[in-house]
C-alpha positions in Angstrom: 19.7 44.6 0.1 16.3 43.4 1.4 14.5 40.2 0.9 10.8 39.2 1.3 10.0 35.5 1.8 6.4 34.7 0.9 4.8 31.4 2.1 1.3 30.2 1.5 -0.1 27.6 3.9 -3.2 25.5 4.2 -3.5 22.9 7.0 0.2 22.0 7.1 1.1 23.3 10.6 4.0 20.9 11.2 5.6 21.6 7.9 5.2 25.4 8.4 7.0 25.1 11.7 9.9 23.2 10.2 10.1 25.6 7.3 10.2 28.6 9.5 12.8 27.0 11.8 15.0 26.4 8.8 14.6 30.0 7.7 15.7 31.1 11.1 19.0 29.2 10.5 19.7 30.9 7.2 22.3 33.6 6.6 21.5 36.8 4.7 23.5 40.0 4.4 20.6 42.4 4.7 17.1 42.7 6.1 14.7 39.8 5.6 11.0 39.8 6.2 8.8 36.6 6.2 5.2 36.8 5.1 2.8 33.9 5.8 -0.5 33.9 3.9 -2.8 31.4 5.4 -5.9 30.0 3.5 -8.1 29.5 6.6 -6.2 26.6 8.1 -8.0 24.8 10.9 -5.1 22.7 12.2 -3.7 25.3 14.7 -1.3 27.1 12.3 -2.6 30.5 13.2 -2.1 29.8 16.9 1.4 28.3 16.5 3.0 30.8 14.3 2.5 34.0 16.4 3.6 32.1 19.5 6.8 30.6 18.2 7.6 33.0 15.3 6.5 36.5 16.3 8.7 38.0 13.6 6.5 36.5 10.9 3.9 38.8 9.3 0.6 36.9 8.9 -2.1 37.5 6.3 -5.1 35.3 7.3 -7.9 34.5 4.8 -11.4 33.5 5.9 -11.6 30.8 3.2 -9.2 28.8 0.9 -8.5 31.2 -1.9 -6.1 28.9 -3.7 -2.4 29.1 -4.1 -2.0 31.8 -6.8 -4.5 34.3 -5.2 -3.0 33.9 -1.8 0.6 34.3 -3.1 -0.5 37.5 -4.8 -1.6 38.8 -1.4 1.9 38.1 -0.1 3.6 39.6 -3.2 1.5 42.8 -2.8 2.5 43.1 0.9 6.2 42.4 0.2 8.6 45.3 0.5 11.9 43.7 -0.3 14.2 44.3 -3.3 14.1 40.5 -3.8 11.1 38.2 -3.4 11.4 34.5 -2.6 8.3 32.4 -3.1 8.6 29.4 -0.9 6.4 26.4 -0.3 5.6 25.5 3.4 6.7 21.9 3.0 10.3 22.8 2.4 13.6 22.9 4.3 16.1 25.4 3.0 19.9 25.2 3.2 21.5 27.9 5.4 22.9 29.8 2.4 19.9 29.5 0.1 18.5 33.1 0.4 22.0 34.6 0.0 23.0 32.4 -3.0 19.8 33.1 -4.9 19.8 36.9 -4.4 23.5 37.2 -5.1 23.1 35.4 -8.4 20.2 37.8 -9.4 22.3 40.8 -8.3 25.2 39.7 -10.5 23.1 38.6 -13.5 20.5 41.4 -14.3 19.4 39.6 -17.4 18.0 36.7 -15.3 14.4 37.2 -14.2 14.0 34.3 -11.8 16.2 31.6 -10.3 15.6 28.4 -8.5 17.8 25.9 -6.4 18.4 22.2 -6.7 15.5 20.4 -5.0 15.7 17.1 -3.2 13.0 14.7 -2.2 13.0 13.4 1.4 14.8 10.2 0.2 17.7 12.2 -1.4 16.6 11.8 -5.0 16.5 14.7 -7.3 13.1 16.3 -7.8 12.6 16.7 -11.6 10.3 19.7 -11.3 13.4 21.8 -10.4 14.1 22.3 -14.1 11.6 21.8 -16.9 10.6 22.8 -20.4 7.2 24.1 -21.4 4.6 21.4 -22.3 4.6 21.9 -26.1 2.8 19.2 -28.0 5.9 17.0 -28.7 7.3 17.6 -25.2 4.0 16.7 -23.6 3.5 13.7 -25.8 6.9 12.1 -25.0 6.4 12.8 -21.3 2.9 11.3 -21.0 3.5 8.2 -23.1 6.6 7.3 -21.1 9.3 7.9 -23.8 11.1 10.3 -21.4 11.4 7.5 -18.8 12.6 5.1 -21.4 15.2 7.5 -22.8 16.1 9.9 -19.9 19.3 11.0 -21.5 17.8 11.8 -24.9 17.5 15.4 -26.0 14.6 14.3 -28.3 12.5 12.5 -25.8 13.4 13.9 -22.4 12.7 17.6 -23.0 10.0 18.0 -20.3 12.1 17.2 -17.3 15.4 18.0 -19.0 16.8 14.8 -17.5 19.6 14.8 -20.0 21.1 17.9 -18.2 23.5 17.4 -15.3 21.5 18.3 -12.1 24.7 19.5 -10.5 25.4 22.1 -13.2 23.9 25.6 -13.7 21.6 25.8 -16.7 19.4 28.3 -18.4 16.0 26.6 -18.6 12.5 27.4 -19.6 10.9 26.8 -16.2 11.7 26.1 -12.6 9.7 24.9 -9.6 7.4 27.3 -7.8 8.4 25.5 -4.6 11.3 27.9 -4.3 11.4 30.7 -6.8 13.4 33.9 -6.3 13.0 37.1 -8.4 13.7 40.8 -8.2 11.2 43.5 -7.6 11.9 44.9 -11.0 10.8 41.6 -12.6 7.7 41.4 -10.4 6.7 44.9 -11.4 7.4 44.1 -15.1 5.7 40.7 -15.3 3.0 41.3 -12.8 1.3 39.0 -10.2 0.5 35.3 -10.6 -2.4 34.4 -12.8 -5.3 33.6 -10.5 -7.0 31.3 -13.0 -4.6 28.7 -11.7 -6.1 27.5 -8.4 -3.2 25.1 -7.9 -0.4 23.8 -10.2 0.6 25.3 -13.5 1.1 28.8 -12.0 4.8 28.4 -11.9 5.0 27.3 -15.6 2.8 30.2 -16.5 4.9 32.7 -14.6 8.2 31.4 -16.1 6.7 31.7 -19.6 5.7 35.3 -18.9 9.2 36.0 -17.6 10.6 34.8 -20.9 8.1 37.0 -22.8 9.3 40.0 -20.8 12.8 39.4 -22.1 14.4 37.8 -19.0 16.1 34.4 -18.5 15.1 31.6 -16.1 18.0 29.8 -14.4 18.4 26.6 -12.5 21.1 27.0 -9.9 22.3 23.9 -8.0 24.8 25.8 -6.0 22.3 25.7 -3.2 19.6 23.1 -2.3 16.3 22.7 -0.5 14.3 19.6 0.6 10.7 19.6 -0.7 8.1 17.2 0.8 6.2 17.2 -2.5 2.5 16.3 -2.3 1.7 16.8 1.4 -1.2 19.2 0.6 -3.2 16.7 -1.4 -2.7 13.3 0.3 -6.1 13.5 2.1 -8.1 13.9 -1.2 -6.0 12.6 -4.1 -8.7 12.4 -6.7 -9.8 16.0 -6.0 -6.3 17.4 -6.4 -5.7 15.2 -9.5 -8.6 16.9 -11.1 -7.2 20.3 -10.2 -3.9 19.2 -11.8 -5.5 18.3 -15.1 -7.6 21.4 -15.1 -4.3 23.4 -14.6 -2.8 21.6 -17.6 -5.9 22.5 -19.7 -5.8 26.1 -18.6 -2.1 26.5 -19.5 -2.7 25.0 -23.0 -5.8 27.2 -23.5 -4.0 30.4 -22.4 -0.7 29.9 -24.3 -1.9 28.9 -27.7 1.5 29.8 -29.2 3.0 26.9 -27.4 0.1 24.5 -28.3 0.4 24.8 -32.0 -2.5 25.1 -34.5 -6.2 24.4 -33.9 -5.9 20.7 -34.6 -2.9 20.3 -32.3 -4.6 22.3 -29.5 -7.7 20.1 -29.8 -5.6 17.0 -29.8 -3.7 18.2 -26.7 -7.0 19.0 -24.8 -8.4 15.5 -25.8 -5.2 13.9 -24.5 -5.4 15.8 -21.2 -9.0 14.6 -20.7 -8.1 11.0 -21.7 -5.2 11.0 -19.3 -7.4 12.4 -16.5 -10.0 9.7 -17.2 -7.4 7.0 -17.2 -6.0 8.3 -13.9 -9.4 8.3 -12.3 -10.3 4.8 -13.5 -6.9 3.5 -12.3 -7.4 5.1 -8.9 -10.9 3.5 -8.5 -9.7 0.1 -9.7 -6.8 0.3 -7.3 -9.4 0.5 -4.5 -10.5 -3.0 -5.3 -7.1 -4.4 -6.2 -6.8 -6.6 -3.2 -10.2 -8.1 -3.9 -9.3 -8.7 -7.5 -6.0 -10.3 -6.5 -7.8 -12.7 -4.1 -10.5 -13.6 -6.6 -7.9 -14.4 -9.2 -5.8 -16.4 -6.7 -8.8 -18.5 -5.6 -9.7 -19.2 -9.2 -6.2 -20.1 -10.2 -5.8 -22.4 -7.2 -9.0 -24.4 -8.1 -8.3 -24.7 -11.8 -4.7 -25.8 -11.1 -6.0 -28.5 -8.7 -8.7 -29.6 -11.2 -6.0 -30.0 -13.9 -3.7 -31.8 -11.5 -6.5 -34.1 -10.4 -8.0 -35.1 -13.7 -5.1 -34.6 -16.3 -3.8 -38.2 -15.9 -7.2 -39.4 -17.2 -6.9 -39.8 -21.0 -10.6 -38.9 -21.3 -9.9 -35.5 -19.6 -11.2 -32.6 -21.6 -9.9 -29.2 -20.4 -12.7 -27.2 -22.1 -15.4 -29.5 -20.6 -13.8 -29.3 -17.2 -13.8 -25.5 -17.3 -17.4 -25.5 -18.4 -18.5 -27.8 -15.6 -16.4 -26.3 -12.8 -16.6 -22.6 -13.6 -20.0 -22.0 -11.9 -18.9 -24.0 -8.9 -15.6 -22.1 -8.6 -17.5 -18.9 -9.0 -19.7 -19.8 -6.0 -16.5 -20.6 -4.0 -14.9 -17.3 -5.0 -17.9 -15.3 -3.9 -18.2 -17.1 -0.6 -14.5 -16.6 0.2 -14.7 -12.9 -0.8 -17.8 -12.4 1.4 -16.0 -14.0 4.4 -12.9 -11.8 3.7 -15.2 -8.8 3.5 -16.7 -9.6 6.9 -13.2 -9.8 8.3 -12.5 -6.4 6.7 -9.5 -7.5 4.7 -10.7 -5.4 1.8 -11.2 -2.2 3.9 -9.5 -1.6 7.2 -7.1 -4.5 7.2 -6.1 -4.8 3.5 -2.6 -6.1 4.2 -3.3 -8.1 7.3 -2.0 -11.6 6.4 -3.2 -13.0 9.7 -6.8 -12.0 9.0 -6.4 -13.3 5.4 -5.2 -16.7 6.7 -8.2 -16.8 9.1 -10.6 -15.9 6.2 -9.1 -18.7 4.1 -9.6 -21.3 6.8 -13.1 -20.1 7.6 -13.9 -20.1 3.9 -12.8 -23.7 3.6 -14.9 -24.8 6.6 -18.0 -23.0 5.2 -17.6 -24.4 1.7 -16.8 -27.9 3.0 -19.9 -27.8 5.1 -21.9 -26.5 2.2 -20.9 -29.4 -0.1 -22.6 -31.8 2.3 -25.9 -30.1 1.9 -25.8 -28.7 -1.6 -24.8 -31.3 -4.1 -24.7 -28.8 -7.0 -21.5 -27.4 -5.5 -20.0 -30.7 -4.5 -17.8 -32.4 -7.1 -14.4 -33.5 -5.9 -13.6 -33.1 -2.2 -10.0 -33.9 -3.0 -9.9 -30.9 -5.3 -11.6 -28.8 -2.6 -9.1 -29.7 0.1 -6.0 -29.3 -2.1 -7.2 -26.0 -3.6 -8.1 -24.7 -0.2 -4.6 -25.4 1.0 -3.3 -23.4 -1.9 -5.7 -20.6 -1.2 -4.5 -20.6 2.4 -1.0 -19.9 1.0 -2.0 -17.4 -1.8 -4.4 -15.1 0.0 -2.1 -14.3 3.0 1.0 -15.0 0.9 1.0 -12.0 -1.3 0.2 -9.8 1.7 3.2 -11.3 3.6 5.4 -10.6 0.6 4.4 -7.0 0.6 5.2 -6.7 4.3 8.5 -8.4 3.9 9.4 -6.0 1.1 8.6 -3.2 3.5 6.0 -1.6 1.1 4.0 1.5 2.0 0.9 -0.5 2.9 -1.0 1.2 0.1 -3.2 -0.9 -2.1 -5.6 1.5 -3.6 -7.4 4.2 -1.6 -8.7 1.7 1.0 -5.3 0.8 2.3 -5.4 2.6 5.7 -6.0 0.4 8.7 -7.0 1.2 12.2 -4.1 -0.7 13.6 -0.7 -0.6 11.8 1.0 -3.9 11.3 3.4 -4.3 14.3 7.1 -3.8 13.9 6.9 -3.7 10.1 9.1 -0.6 9.6 12.7 -1.2 10.5 14.3 2.1 11.4 17.3 3.7 13.1 17.7 7.0 15.0 20.3 9.4 13.6 21.6 11.1 16.6 22.6 9.2 19.8 22.6 12.3 22.1 19.9 13.4 24.5 17.5 14.4 21.7 17.8 11.1 19.9 17.3 9.2 23.1 14.2 11.3 23.9 12.7 10.4 20.5 13.7 6.8 20.8 12.0 6.4 24.2 8.8 7.9 22.9 8.8 5.8 19.8 9.5 2.6 21.8 6.3 3.3 23.7 4.2 3.5 20.6 3.9 0.0 19.0 0.8 1.3 17.2 3.1 3.1 14.7 4.6 -0.1 13.4 8.2 1.1 13.8 10.8 -1.4 14.7 13.6 0.7 16.1 16.9 -1.3 16.0 19.5 1.3 17.2 21.3 4.6 16.9 23.7 5.9 14.2 25.7 9.1 14.6 29.0 10.9 13.8 30.7 9.5 16.9 29.9 6.8 19.4 28.2 7.8 22.7 30.3 7.4 25.8 28.1 4.5 27.1 27.7 2.8 23.7 23.9 3.4 23.4 21.1 3.1 25.9 19.4 0.4 27.9 16.9 -0.1 25.1 18.8 0.5 21.9 22.5 -0.2 20.9 24.8 2.1 18.9 25.1 0.5 15.5 27.8 2.6 13.8 28.7 5.9 12.2 26.7 7.9 9.7 29.7 7.7 7.3 29.0 3.9 7.2 25.3 4.2 6.6 25.4 2.2 3.3 27.1 -0.7 5.0 24.9 -0.4 8.0 21.7 -0.4 5.9 22.8 -3.6 4.1 23.8 -5.3 7.3 20.8 -4.4 9.5 18.2 -4.1 6.7 16.6 -0.8 7.9 14.5 1.3 5.5 13.9 4.4 7.6 16.2 6.9 9.2 14.7 9.2 11.9 16.8 12.3 12.2 16.6 13.5 15.8 19.6 15.6 16.5 20.2 19.3 16.8 23.8 18.9 15.8 23.1 18.3 12.1 22.7 21.4 10.0 20.4 21.5 7.0 23.5 21.4 4.8 24.7 18.3 6.6 21.3 16.6 6.1 21.2 17.4 2.4 24.7 16.0 2.0 23.6 12.7 3.7 20.4 12.6 1.6 22.4 12.9 -1.6 25.0 10.4 -0.6 22.3 7.8 0.2 19.9 8.5 -2.6 20.5 5.1 -4.2 19.7 3.2 -1.0 16.0 3.9 -1.1 16.0 5.1 2.5 13.2 7.3 3.8 14.4 10.1 6.1 12.0 11.4 8.7 12.9 14.6 10.4 11.9 15.3 14.0 12.1 19.1 14.8 14.0 19.7 18.0 12.0 19.0 21.1 8.9 18.2 19.1 6.7 15.1 19.0 6.1 14.6 15.3 8.1 13.3 12.3 8.0 14.8 8.8 7.9 12.0 6.2 7.7 12.0 2.5 4.0 12.9 2.3 2.8 12.7 5.8 3.2 13.8 9.4 3.4 11.3 12.2 2.8 12.2 15.8 4.4 10.0 18.4 3.5 11.7 21.7 2.2 9.4 24.5 -1.1 7.8 23.7 -3.7 8.6 26.4 -5.3 5.6 28.0 -8.4 7.3 29.3 -11.7 5.9 28.0 -10.0 3.5 25.7 -11.7 0.1 25.2 -9.8 -2.9 26.4 -10.7 -5.7 24.0 -8.7 -8.2 26.0 -11.4 -8.3 28.7 -14.2 -9.0 26.2 -15.7 -12.4 26.9 -15.6 -13.4 23.2 -11.9 -12.5 22.9 -11.0 -14.3 26.1 -12.9 -17.4 25.0 -11.4 -17.4 21.5 -7.9 -16.9 22.9 -8.2 -19.8 25.4 -9.8 -22.0 22.7 -6.9 -21.3 20.3 -4.4 -22.1 23.1 -6.1 -25.4 23.9 -6.5 -26.6 20.3 -3.1 -25.5 19.1 -1.2 -26.8 22.1 -3.1 -30.1 22.0 -2.3 -30.5 18.3 1.4 -29.6 18.8 1.7 -32.0 21.7 0.0 -34.8 19.7 2.4 -34.3 16.7 5.4 -34.3 19.1 4.1 -37.3 21.0 6.5 -39.8 19.3 9.4 -37.5 19.8 8.9 -36.5 23.4 11.1 -39.4 24.9 14.0 -38.4 22.6 13.5 -34.7 23.3 13.4 -35.2 27.1 16.4 -37.6 27.0 18.6 -35.3 25.0 17.5 -31.9 26.4 17.0 -32.7 30.0 14.4 -30.9 32.1 14.6 -28.1 34.6 11.9 -26.5 36.6 11.5 -22.7 36.8 9.2 -20.5 38.9 7.9 -17.4 37.0 5.8 -14.4 37.6 2.3 -14.4 36.2 -0.6 -11.9 36.2 -1.4 -9.8 39.3 1.7 -10.8 41.2 1.0 -14.5 41.1 3.6 -17.2 40.4 3.6 -20.6 38.6 6.0 -23.3 37.8 7.0 -24.2 34.2 9.4 -26.8 32.7 12.2 -26.0 30.2 14.9 -28.0 28.5 18.5 -27.6 29.7 20.1 -27.9 26.3 19.5 -27.0 22.7 18.4 -24.0 20.6 16.5 -21.4 22.7 13.3 -22.2 20.7 13.8 -25.9 21.3 14.3 -25.4 25.0 10.8 -23.9 25.3 9.0 -26.9 23.8 7.8 -28.2 27.2 5.9 -24.9 27.6 3.4 -26.4 25.2 2.1 -28.4 28.2 2.0 -25.3 30.3 -0.1 -23.6 27.6 -2.4 -26.6 27.5 -2.9 -26.4 31.3 -3.5 -22.6 31.1 -0.5 -21.4 33.1 0.8 -19.4 30.1 -0.4 -18.6 26.6 1.0 -18.7 23.1 0.9 -14.9 23.1 1.4 -12.9 26.3 3.8 -11.0 28.5 7.5 -11.7 28.9 8.4 -14.8 30.9 10.1 -13.5 34.0 11.8 -15.8 36.6 10.4 -15.2 40.1 13.9 -14.8 41.6 13.7 -11.2 40.4 11.3 -8.3 41.3 7.6 -8.5 40.4 7.2 -7.1 36.8 3.5 -6.4 37.5 2.2 -8.3 34.6 -1.3 -7.4 33.4 -2.0 -10.8 31.8 -0.4 -14.3 31.5 3.1 -14.7 30.2 3.5 -16.1 26.7 5.8 -18.0 24.4 5.8 -14.8 22.3 4.4 -11.3 22.5 5.0 -7.7 21.7 7.9 -7.3 24.1 9.4 -10.6 23.0 9.3 -9.4 19.4 11.6 -6.6 20.3 15.2 -7.5 19.4 16.6 -5.5 22.3 15.9 -5.5 26.0 12.8 -3.4 26.8 12.9 -0.9 29.7 10.0 -1.3 32.2 8.0 1.6 31.0 8.3 0.3 27.4 7.2 -3.1 28.4 4.2 -1.6 30.3 3.2 0.4 27.2 3.3 -2.8 25.1 1.0 -4.5 27.7 -1.5 -1.6 27.5 -1.4 -1.7 23.7 -2.1 -5.5 23.7 -4.9 -5.1 26.2 -6.6 -2.6 23.8 -6.1 -4.6 20.6 -6.0 -8.2 21.6 -7.9 -10.5 19.2 -7.3 -13.9 17.7 -6.1 -12.3 14.4 -3.7 -10.1 16.4 -2.3 -13.1 18.2 -1.8 -15.0 14.9 0.0 -12.0 13.5 2.4 -11.9 16.5 2.9 -15.7 16.2 3.7 -15.5 12.4 6.1 -12.6 13.0 7.8 -14.5 15.8 8.2 -17.6 13.5 9.8 -15.4 10.8 12.3 -14.1 13.3 13.5 -17.4 14.7 
């Protein structure tokens, strides 16, 4: 028995590496050849594969030929009795090749077979078993009836969601992500239809297998993980267009499935309408944050107008709207322009600190404008009250998204240059040497936004964890641990978990909405749901240090002075009571460049209360609101690069940072320091008190 595995790749080097590593771990009673057809990748795939996987046969194209043409190249070069078409963004269970080929050998009437497919969060990938998109099947799928009635044989025909995913079924189509067939079937049915550049080719091939008199079987006895969608994240609209073109090509080619002339025309019209709706929705999503802010500002003002004038019996709502609408429109435009200048609609879409600053600046600009332009000055009380509400709404919805641990995607403009700090709570699965290696590297990368809180594993390490991260509990308790520690990501960094082990864990936790990211052994990248994240050390050569810019230093000191003065003024009546109850103690601490200074702390009370006297040290300039860790001078010099602070990146960490981790945080702060960054750190610190 011989098997040929054919893989088509295009700029997915990391996924190809993990896929080939998983194939190395498989068991197969016979000879197995692996053929990789590369569509002119420029990400180093062709340099990596020969070096790490010399046993792989490579067919290299000088341009992107598309999936079906490239797969046909691999099928033509294959010599095995069985052929396994496999996507590069997959991880196969150790027994997958053997189970699939054994089933075909024992069931000669079956033309092709596919395994159970899991997403990276453990949920079932519906494309593993499907029906052909006949008019009624396609209609119920696209209008959402299948989602409303997933267990209905009438409405859920496309994804066959009424069938038990853990039972073997004869189906109309399976996913091309992992499709196994015999050489006899390949010679009978022929190669893939190259009219399909991407998508639809697997449906087309399964239909032709049926026409040749063979069956198509979904076999959940073995499983794979499929990181669906990694090939089209960079240009979603382009690949959406290819998807709809594939749908139209399938309907045009197989007219027997599409019904009569009127039905086919209706189906084509529906495809074009769906494509248009998808494109419009994508473009509208790009401006969703701007639309939300515009609506929020408008609602805030009209609520305050009603609250201000409603008690007046002469108040006329329609007249008030008519009078105030042009003024509010001017306010909205000014606020949005200021937000645009602060880039909260482009690079920093979900930065609630920048949103808060834009709200405050907007109020100051508009308040100033009302003194000079009477046409936009009606009720200053309404302006002040509405501006306060705006200052809650504009950053508020962004803060809610952060607290819900969303994906930071609001339209196509969601990506930011600097990820929101410590917004992704995660654990390392694997407390051994590999897990600790990954943990130390991730702890040195605050730019990734990952808030590592500890390790989980099958058994506790001998020392209970490490100096930076504690051992939280066992993998068997992951549901309880996720609820207790509120983590959303699990980073798998252990060579002791087989692919089968990983798939069992994924299925057991599929209802927890956990995202599993896999780190290949001794590598410096993580495979996510639709992305690859590199976490190697960030080079510091030729990187701009914004902390040393005169503007940033001036704004930082100005903020410290004003905020500390205001806080001390508000606390002025309470200071005698605070000092009497808390008591004072003097402490000498390290400051920048090996210097020392004296600060005062309270002896008693909550840790946050004990630090209230530091407001005077901030006012004097000895420390800052945001800075390095406060370190007593009775210990060794920590070599601080800037002033200590009430809070900071290191202080935000819930566990003790090791010296190299603390240093990396200082370097990161030097590169990214700004008033908005400081406010973000302060807000996160307040939320964690």
